[in-house]
C-alpha positions in Angstrom: 0.0 0.0 0.0 1.1 3.6 -0.6 1.3 4.2 3.1 4.4 2.1 3.3 6.1 4.4 0.8 4.6 7.4 2.5 6.2 6.5 5.9 9.7 6.5 4.5 10.1 10.3 4.5 8.4 13.1 6.5 6.4 15.9 4.8 9.1 18.4 6.0 11.8 16.3 4.5 9.9 16.0 1.2 9.6 19.8 1.0 13.3 20.2 1.7 14.2 17.7 -1.0 12.5 19.9 -3.6 14.1 23.2 -2.3 17.6 21.6 -2.2 17.7 21.3 -6.0 20.1 23.5 -7.9 20.1 25.3 -11.2 22.3 22.5 -12.5 19.8 19.9 -11.5 17.0 21.9 -13.4 19.1 22.2 -16.5 19.8 18.5 -16.4 16.1 17.7 -16.1 15.4 20.0 -19.1 18.1 18.2 -21.1 16.3 15.0 -20.4 13.1 16.5 -21.7 14.9 18.0 -24.8 16.2 14.5 -25.6 12.6 13.2 -25.8 12.6 11.2 -22.6 10.3 11.5 -19.5 12.1 13.0 -16.5 12.7 10.7 -13.5 11.5 11.5 -10.0 14.5 13.5 -8.9 14.4 15.5 -12.1 10.7 16.1 -11.5 11.6 17.6 -8.1 14.1 19.9 -9.7 11.4 21.2 -12.1 9.2 22.2 -9.0 11.9 24.3 -7.6 11.2 28.1 -7.6 14.4 28.7 -9.9 12.7 26.6 -12.6 10.4 29.6 -13.1 13.2 31.0 -15.4 12.7 28.1 -17.7 8.9 28.2 -17.9 8.8 28.7 -21.7 11.0 25.6 -22.3 8.8 23.5 -19.9 5.7 24.7 -21.8 7.2 23.7 -25.1 8.2 20.2 -23.9 4.8 19.8 -22.1 3.0 20.6 -25.3 5.1 18.0 -27.2 4.4 15.3 -24.7 0.6 16.0 -24.6 0.3 15.9 -28.4 2.3 12.7 -28.5 0.3 10.9 -25.9 -3.2 12.5 -26.2 -3.2 14.1 -29.7 -5.4 17.2 -30.0 -8.2 15.9 -27.9 -9.7 17.4 -24.7 -12.0 15.0 -22.8 -15.0 16.8 -21.3 -17.1 15.8 -18.4 -19.6 17.3 -15.9 -19.8 16.8 -12.2 -23.1 15.8 -10.7 -23.6 16.3 -6.9 -26.0 13.8 -5.5 -25.8 15.1 -1.9 -24.3 17.8 0.2 -25.2 16.0 3.5 -21.9 15.4 5.5 -20.9 14.1 8.9 -17.3 15.2 8.5 -15.9 18.5 9.7 -13.4 19.8 7.2 -12.9 23.5 8.0 -12.2 24.7 4.4 -15.2 22.9 2.8 -18.6 24.4 2.1 -20.3 21.1 3.0 -18.6 20.8 6.4 -20.9 19.5 9.2 -20.6 22.7 11.1 -21.8 25.0 8.3 -25.5 25.8 8.7 -26.5 25.4 5.1 -29.7 23.7 3.6 -28.9 20.0 3.1 -30.2 17.9 0.2 -29.9 14.4 -1.2 -31.3 13.8 -4.6 -34.0 11.2 -4.9 -34.5 8.9 -8.0 -36.6 11.4 -10.0 -34.2 14.2 -9.3 -31.3 12.1 -10.4 -33.1 11.4 -13.6 -33.9 15.0 -14.1 -30.3 16.0 -13.7 -29.2 13.2 -16.0 -31.6 14.4 -18.7 -30.2 17.9 -18.6 -26.6 16.7 -18.9 -27.4 14.2 -21.6 -29.2 17.0 -23.6 -26.0 19.0 -23.5 -24.1 16.1 -25.1 -22.3 15.0 -22.0 -21.5 11.2 -21.9 -19.0 11.2 -19.0 -20.3 12.1 -15.6 -18.5 12.4 -12.2 -20.9 11.8 -9.3 -20.1 13.4 -5.9 -21.5 13.2 -2.4 -20.7 14.6 1.0 -19.7 12.2 3.8 -22.9 11.0 5.3 -22.5 7.2 5.0 -26.0 6.5 6.4 -27.8 8.6 3.7 -25.6 8.0 0.7 -24.8 4.4 1.5 -23.9 1.7 -0.9 -27.5 0.8 -1.8 -28.3 4.5 -2.6 -25.2 4.7 -4.8 -26.1 1.5 -6.6 -29.6 2.8 -7.3 -28.2 6.1 -8.6 -25.8 4.3 -10.9 -28.5 2.2 -12.4 -30.3 5.4 -13.4 -27.1 7.0 -14.7 -26.2 4.1 -16.9 -29.2 4.9 -19.2 -27.7 8.3 -19.9 -23.9 8.1 -19.7 -21.2 5.9 -21.2 -18.6 6.7 -18.5 -19.5 7.0 -14.8 -16.8 8.0 -12.2 -17.3 8.5 -8.4 -15.8 11.1 -6.1 -17.2 10.1 -2.8 -16.1 9.1 0.7 -13.4 6.3 0.7 -14.7 2.7 0.7 -13.4 -0.8 1.4 -12.3 -2.8 -1.7 -15.4 -5.0 -1.6 -17.8 -2.1 -1.8 -15.7 -0.7 -4.7 -16.1 -4.1 -6.5 -19.9 -3.8 -6.1 -20.0 -0.4 -7.8 -17.7 -1.6 -10.6 -20.1 -4.5 -11.2 -23.0 -1.9 -11.4 -21.1 0.1 -14.1 -18.8 2.5 -12.4 -15.4 2.7 -14.1 -13.6 5.6 -12.5 -12.6 6.5 -8.9 -11.4 10.0 -7.8 -9.9 10.4 -4.3 -8.2 13.7 -3.6 -6.1 13.5 -0.6 -6.7 17.3 0.1 -3.3 17.6 1.9 -0.4 15.1 2.3 0.8 16.9 5.4 -0.2 14.8 8.4 0.0 17.8 10.8 -2.2 20.0 8.6 -4.5 17.1 7.7 -5.2 16.6 11.5 -5.6 20.4 12.0 -8.2 20.8 9.3 -10.2 17.5 9.5 -11.9 17.6 13.0 -14.4 14.8 12.9 -16.0 12.0 10.8 -14.3 9.1 8.8 -12.3 11.7 6.8 -10.3 12.4 9.9 -8.6 9.0 9.3 -5.8 10.2 7.0 -4.3 6.7 6.4 -7.5 5.2 5.4 -7.9 7.8 2.8 -4.3 7.5 1.6 -4.9 3.9 0.8 -8.3 4.4 -0.9 -6.7 4.6 -4.4 -4.9 1.2 -3.6 -8.2 -0.4 -2.7 -9.6 1.0 -6.0 -6.7 -0.4 -7.9 -7.2 -3.8 -6.3 -10.9 -3.7 -7.0 -10.2 -3.0 -10.7 -11.3 0.5 -11.6 -10.5 1.5 -15.2 -9.2 4.9 -14.1 -8.1 6.4 -10.8 -7.8 10.1 -10.1 -5.7 11.6 -7.3 -4.9 15.2 -6.4 -3.9 17.6 -3.7 -5.8 20.8 -2.8 -3.1 23.5 -3.1 -3.4 26.1 -0.3 -3.7 23.9 2.8 -0.1 23.3 3.4 3.4 23.9 1.8 3.0 23.4 -2.0 6.4 21.9 -2.4 5.8 19.1 0.0 2.4 18.5 -1.6 3.9 18.3 -5.1 6.5 15.8 -3.9 3.9 13.6 -2.4 1.4 13.9 -5.3 4.1 13.0 -7.9 5.3 10.1 -5.7 1.7 8.8 -5.1 0.7 9.0 -8.8 3.9 7.4 -10.0 3.5 4.6 -7.5 -0.1 3.9 -8.6 0.8 3.9 -12.3 3.5 1.4 -11.7 1.6 -0.9 -9.3 -1.8 -0.9 -11.1 -0.6 -0.8 -14.7 -3.9 -1.8 -16.2 -5.5 1.3 -14.6 -5.2 4.8 -16.1 -4.0 7.3 -13.4 -5.2 10.9 -13.7 -4.1 13.9 -11.6 -5.8 17.0 -10.6 -4.3 20.1 -9.0 -7.2 22.2 -7.6 -6.5 25.5 -5.8 -8.4 26.8 -2.9 -11.6 28.7 -3.8 -14.0 30.8 -1.6 -16.6 28.6 0.2 -19.1 28.7 3.0 -17.4 29.0 6.3 -15.0 31.7 5.4 -11.8 29.7 5.7 -9.0 32.3 5.7 -5.9 30.3 6.2 -5.2 29.3 2.6 -1.6 29.5 1.4 -1.3 31.5 -1.7 0.0 29.7 -4.8 0.6 32.0 -7.7 -0.4 31.4 -11.3 3.2 30.9 -12.3 3.8 28.4 -9.6 0.6 26.6 -10.4 1.5 26.4 -14.1 5.1 25.2 -13.4 3.8 22.5 -11.2 1.5 21.2 -14.0 4.4 21.3 -16.5 6.6 19.3 -14.1 3.8 16.7 -13.8 3.4 16.4 -17.5 7.2 16.0 -18.1 7.4 13.3 -15.4 4.1 11.4 -15.8 3.8 11.5 -19.5 0.9 9.0 -19.9 -1.3 10.4 -17.1 -4.2 12.6 -17.9 -4.1 16.0 -16.2 -7.5 17.2 -15.1 -8.6 20.8 -14.7 -11.9 21.9 -13.2 -13.9 25.2 -13.5 -12.3 26.3 -10.3 -9.7 28.0 -12.5 -10.2 31.2 -14.4 -11.3 31.4 -18.1 -7.9 32.8 -19.1 -6.1 30.1 -17.2 -8.2 27.3 -18.7 -7.8 28.8 -22.2 -4.0 28.9 -21.8 -3.5 25.4 -20.4 -6.0 23.4 -22.5 -4.0 20.9 -24.7 -0.7 22.0 -23.3 -0.5 20.0 -20.1 -4.3 19.6 -19.5 -6.2 16.8 -21.3 -9.4 16.5 -19.2 -11.7 19.4 -18.3 -15.0 19.9 -16.6 -17.4 22.3 -18.2 -20.5 24.3 -17.2 -20.2 22.9 -13.6 -22.6 23.2 -10.8 -21.5 22.2 -7.3 -25.0 22.0 -5.7 -27.3 19.0 -5.6 -30.0 19.5 -8.3 -28.3 22.6 -9.6 -28.6 21.7 -13.3 -32.4 21.2 -13.2 -33.1 24.4 -11.2 -32.2 23.4 -7.6 -31.4 25.7 -4.7 -28.0 27.4 -4.3 -26.3 24.7 -2.1 -22.8 24.9 -3.6 -19.7 23.5 -2.2 -17.4 26.2 -3.5 -17.3 29.1 -6.0 -17.0 28.4 -9.7 -14.7 30.7 -11.7 -15.2 29.6 -15.3 -19.0 29.9 -15.9 -19.0 29.5 -19.6 -21.7 27.3 -21.4 -20.6 24.2 -23.2 -21.0 25.9 -26.7 -18.8 28.7 -25.8 -16.1 26.5 -24.3 -16.0 24.0 -27.1 -15.8 26.8 -29.6 -12.7 28.1 -27.8 -11.2 24.7 -28.0 -11.9 24.4 -31.7 -10.2 27.8 -32.3 -7.1 26.5 -30.6 -7.1 23.4 -32.9 -8.3 21.1 -30.2 -11.0 18.4 -30.5 -13.6 18.4 -27.6 -14.5 14.7 -26.9 -17.6 13.9 -25.0 -17.3 10.2 -25.2 -13.9 8.4 -25.4 -14.9 4.7 -25.4 -17.9 2.4 -25.8 -19.2 0.5 -22.9 -19.5 -2.6 -25.2 -15.8 -2.6 -25.5 -15.0 -1.9 -21.9 -13.9 -4.9 -19.8 -13.1 -4.6 -16.1 -9.5 -5.6 -15.6 -8.7 -8.7 -13.7 -8.6 -7.8 -10.0 -5.2 -8.0 -8.5 -4.5 -9.7 -5.3 
């Protein structure tokens, strides 16, 4: 399990490893990229270093080359569907946190169908379903029932919910779920304990090993990420690169995707976020692309219109569009959102932008008839 690798070095040591890199290390990593090879882990750490900012244009050029080589000109589009904002966990930075006195809602079958019809009418065939962490309300049977409805509308269903045991993941795969997304939020144990006060999410190690359990269960794709702004970004990027690389090697039949969300305003007025500049953010994404050349890099509507326009097809290969973060939001529900959206463009406007950049928006990247769940690994 990843926790065995995680325990070998502290978060502080991970951060120091990044900041110990020299200009010579950075130039050596860029030489590897120039020669057409993926950088190794130590070279990846060099490209995270603040001094690599001087070489941002070169990193952009090499990132574009790798993205075109591995993914062509395609951008895979998806939409998130929030099934519930009910939550028993207390995460002080999240709008759904138990302490926040907001209206709570869990979609029933007819409401899930209504949301599905809206997304389907927009051409969406890949949906990501999300819930809060109330395990009694959005339990396994509720999720199975939801997936049975969603299968009539979507060719690809992924889940971003509370971590589960391997056996429950297997049940959802049998129902038709092919993707699992588990963002660690922060890889810093001290910060994790500080900001996660109650509920199952307080158990950091159980969450850390959730992608392993998903890999063992046999998900077609697994997504990981760190929420930049909770702890030192260099420590987070060390851990995220380490984690994604580990998963891609161990579960080689599973596609690993990576997301790098930054903090956004949310209910509760969390004001302790660490600032990550646009140039840092872009450099981190380029470093990930040059290291994990086969991994999809995912970007949500948290980011600005300008940022998403700039990064589409360069390191970014998968993007959400026209997102709502409130249960029932697409079919006219109340404002119960998890966080503020930055890019509010409609699908038509967004896809037109992609086409003008010479990119092909893809709403469906495979047929369920050809999809086979990989053999489960023991």
